[in-house]
C-alpha positions in Angstrom: 18.1 125.9 75.2 15.8 128.4 74.1 17.8 131.3 76.0 18.4 134.7 74.0 17.0 137.9 73.1 14.4 137.0 70.8 13.0 134.5 73.5 11.7 137.3 75.6 12.4 135.5 79.3 11.0 131.7 77.9 13.3 128.7 78.2 12.9 124.8 76.8 14.8 122.0 78.0 14.0 118.4 76.9 15.2 115.1 78.0 14.9 111.9 75.8 15.5 108.8 77.1 15.3 105.4 75.0 17.1 102.2 76.0 16.4 98.2 75.8 15.0 96.1 78.5 17.4 94.1 81.1 17.8 90.7 80.6 16.8 87.9 83.0 16.9 84.1 83.9 14.0 81.8 84.2 14.9 79.8 87.1 13.0 76.5 89.0 12.0 76.4 92.3 13.2 73.0 92.2 17.1 71.6 93.4 17.3 69.8 90.1 20.9 69.1 90.0 21.1 68.6 94.1 23.5 71.3 95.0 21.4 72.7 97.6 20.5 76.0 95.7 17.2 76.8 94.5 18.2 78.9 91.0 18.5 75.9 88.7 17.1 76.3 85.0 15.0 74.5 83.0 16.2 72.5 80.2 15.6 74.9 76.9 13.7 77.4 76.2 11.2 75.1 74.1 7.6 75.1 76.1 8.2 79.1 76.7 6.2 81.7 74.8 7.1 85.2 74.6 4.5 88.4 74.4 5.3 91.6 72.7 3.1 94.2 74.7 1.3 94.2 78.4 2.9 93.3 81.5 3.6 89.4 80.6 6.3 89.4 79.1 6.9 84.9 79.0 5.0 82.7 79.8 4.3 78.6 79.2 2.8 77.1 76.0 -0.9 76.0 76.7 -0.9 72.1 77.8 2.6 72.3 79.0 3.4 71.2 82.3 6.1 73.6 83.8 7.7 70.3 85.7 7.9 69.0 82.0 10.9 71.8 81.3 12.8 70.6 84.3 15.5 68.2 84.1 14.7 65.7 87.5 18.0 65.2 89.2 19.7 61.9 87.8 22.2 60.9 90.6 24.7 59.8 87.9 24.6 63.5 86.4 24.1 66.6 88.1 23.2 69.2 85.2 22.0 72.8 86.1 19.8 73.1 83.2 20.2 73.8 79.2 18.8 77.5 79.3 21.3 80.0 79.2 21.6 82.7 81.7 20.1 86.1 80.5 18.0 84.3 77.9 15.0 86.9 78.1 15.0 90.7 78.3 12.4 92.8 80.0 10.5 95.8 78.5 12.8 98.5 77.4 12.2 102.2 78.4 11.0 105.3 76.1 10.5 108.4 78.0 10.3 112.0 77.4 10.9 114.8 79.7 10.8 118.5 79.3 10.9 121.9 81.2 9.1 124.8 80.1 10.2 128.2 82.4 9.9 132.3 82.1 11.5 134.9 83.7 10.0 138.0 84.8 11.7 141.1 86.2 9.9 142.3 89.4 11.5 145.6 90.9 14.9 144.9 91.7 14.6 141.2 91.8 13.7 138.4 89.2 11.1 135.8 89.6 11.4 132.6 87.6 8.2 130.0 86.9 8.9 126.7 85.6 6.8 123.7 84.7 8.4 120.2 84.3 6.9 117.2 83.1 8.3 113.3 83.6 7.2 110.8 81.5 5.1 113.2 79.1 4.0 110.2 76.7 2.4 108.6 79.8 3.7 105.1 78.7 3.5 102.3 80.9 7.2 101.0 82.1 7.0 97.5 83.2 9.7 96.0 86.0 10.8 92.4 85.4 8.8 89.7 85.7 8.7 87.2 88.2 10.9 84.7 86.9 10.6 81.9 89.3 9.0 79.0 86.7 6.4 77.7 89.6 5.1 81.0 90.5 1.9 81.6 90.2 2.8 84.7 88.6 5.6 83.8 86.2 6.4 85.8 83.3 4.2 89.1 84.5 5.4 92.0 85.8 4.3 93.1 89.4 5.6 96.7 89.7 7.0 99.6 87.1 9.9 100.6 86.7 9.5 104.4 85.9 6.0 106.3 87.3 3.4 107.7 85.3 3.4 111.0 83.9 4.4 113.9 86.3 4.0 117.6 86.1 6.1 119.8 88.5 5.4 123.7 89.3 8.0 125.6 90.7 8.8 129.6 91.3 12.0 131.0 92.0 12.6 134.7 93.4 16.3 135.6 93.3 16.9 139.1 94.5 
């Protein structure tokens, strides 16, 4: 993009990425259905609260006991929880990357100077949160899915 006789060796390029967040399932560390696997789900979404900004995505409403969200085992009926899989959704991605380059003729060769910028808006992109209900960091992202703004400069000589 941006090449031609009127650009005097300048070249511009850009990429915009917009995507929704990845879905995730809240699980409990208790074996509520006695199947020997610790991936049982809570009863329902009642008692949970979602957040629109920041690294906290989902949490437990104030005054709600986390153990009340899990159905305790009943030997007659084994139940995996009523909360569906992928009920909650992580943060989406919105990033802009661009590059600017300038070409120069030098003797019998050519020099290209290039500047690239990744995540130009420097937006925080949080990864999926801790999804185990009883974990101390439940509902909070502990990492980022994309790095902060990054600049890269390149120089190429071709002959």
